[in-house]
C-alpha positions, 0 to 999 in steps of 0.5 A: 491477569492478562487478557486473552483473545476471545473472538475475532470478526472479519468483515469484507467491505467494498468502496467505489474506486475510480478507473485508474490505469496501470500496467496490467489494466484499470481499477474496477468500480469497486475496491475490496478490503477486509476489516479484522476486529480482535476482541479480548475477554476484558472487553477491549477491541483491536483493529486491522485492515487487509486485502479481501480477495476470496483466497485471502478471506478463507485464510483469514477466517481459518486463523480467526477461528484458531487464535481465541485464547492467545495473549495479544502481547504474545506475538510469537505465539500468534505467528506460530498459530498462523504458520500452523493454520496455513500449513494444515487448514488452507494448504499454505502456498503463496499469494498474489494481489492485483496481478503485480505482487506475488509472494511465495508464502502467505504467512506475512500477508495473513499475519499482518492484520492480526498483528496490527490488531494486537498492537492496537490492543496492546496500546489500549491495554497500556494506555499508549498509542501504537507509535509508543508501543513500537518504541516511540515516535521520532516525528509528530507528523508523517508526510505523504506523497500525492499519488497521480494516475492516468485515468478515464473520466469515469467507468464505462456506462457510469457518470464522470467522477469528480476527478475527470479525465487524465490522459495527457500531460496537461490533464495530469498537471491539473490532477496534481493541482487538485492534490496539492491545493486540496491536500497540501502534498509536498511531493508527487508520484505518477503511476506510469506503464500506461502510455509510451515512455516518451509521453510519460516523460512529457508528463513528468516534465510538465509536472516539473514546470508546474511544480518546480520545487516538489520532488517527483517520482515515476512508477511504470511497474516494470513496463520497460526493458532495461534499455528503455529504462536507461533512456528514461533515466538519462532523460529524467536525471535531475528531474525525479528523485527516484525511478520505481520499478522501471523494469521487472526483476532483481536482475533487470533492476540491477542492470539498470542500476549499474548504468545510471546514478538515478536512484532505483526504488522497488515495491515489486522485486523486493517484497519479502525478506528472501528478496533482500540478499540477492537485491543487496548483493547485486545493488539492484535497488537503492530504495525499498518501499515497505508495506506492512500488509505485505511484509508481515505487520508493523514489527516486521516492517521495523526489521526491514527498516533496520536491514535497510539502514544497515545496508545503506538503503533508502526507505519509503512506504508503498500504498494500495487502495486502503481505508482509515484503519490502514492509514492509521497503522501506516502513520504510526509505523512511519512515526516510529521509523527514524530511517523513513527517508521519503514521503509515504505513498497513499491512495487515501485521496482516491477513496470515496467512503471510509469506515473510521469515525472522522476527526482523527486522520486529516491531511494538512500540508501533505502530512497526517498528525500521529494519533496520540490516543491509545492504540491506533487512535481510530474507532469504527463507524458501525453504520459505515462498516455495515454500508460498506459490507452491504456494498461488498455483498451486492457489488459482484467483485470478489477479487482484484482483476484489473486485466479482466476488467480492462479486457471487458472494455478493450478485448485485445488488451495485453498487460504492458509488462516489458512492453517498451 
């Protein structure tokens, strides 16, 4: 007899986050995530990880109460429950995350952690790792890219963190050396949209001088006009492997794409299936950054990969502040995606704590070995889960608000979207 979901536990957690700067402000002292535990009546446990703003937690709780009795192999029924719950109990509607990512429907973001947990359960039930549940691994190690940020030395009123300040090209290069020496990354991405484009180009050029053989990427999160985007593309042609979201919207990206040979990538204007037809029709982007948290889980991300292959689009993987459950899911997905043509993004080096037991996920040569044990291959550290949940209860942060936090420090701050 097939096991059924018996109960679900959703635990919001918080972990320290450095003051990383971006187009809409600066990271708060605490990053939030939610851990989803799906139990079966046969005693198995599947794990998922997702966002943890208040509206999202309410939706997760409503679904968690409705899915006991569902077969973890029946993902179609699971999805039907999510659609019904969001329509009836939470009012449906869209969702917004971090002030930069907005989706018309919350179904995919809510479905994702439950789907990942069910795939974890399928792996435990069959004795196979999730990469095999997804169709089989095409690589044993998954390469990731070092994610560089402009940042303050520490949060105002707190001690400087171990990374220190990174506001100049030389300081960005020093941060990159820490990433490369400590983690072995074979490519580097700089989060831009913070300073004038000339200064950010200088940082990329300094990185090229310091790391002549590493692929480089620049992501200003829509901080520039199409005209400025083309000026930067001309300056950095042959220096960067792609330019990510230099200007907002499919139409703006299409204008830039039509006038440069520098590949355009996105995780802002194409973040849902309905964005693909207009983006493809206008040749707005050449590379899509998948993200199973946004796109609706691992299977949906495989569908995205197939569409990208059909239309000749490159594929990379987006990251947000995450913990080990997400890293495991990202690694299995990447291992089972033949067309993943670029190293994946990851915030993992920036985390200060984790809640999976150590020894499974480690970076060597900038890559992570795909876990070979059943399911995701990771196990919760219950003591750390309790610690991070207590931090959530006491930290006072209930949603990601980079702009609000920045304005508490610089009251006249305005988000830099299309500023230059």
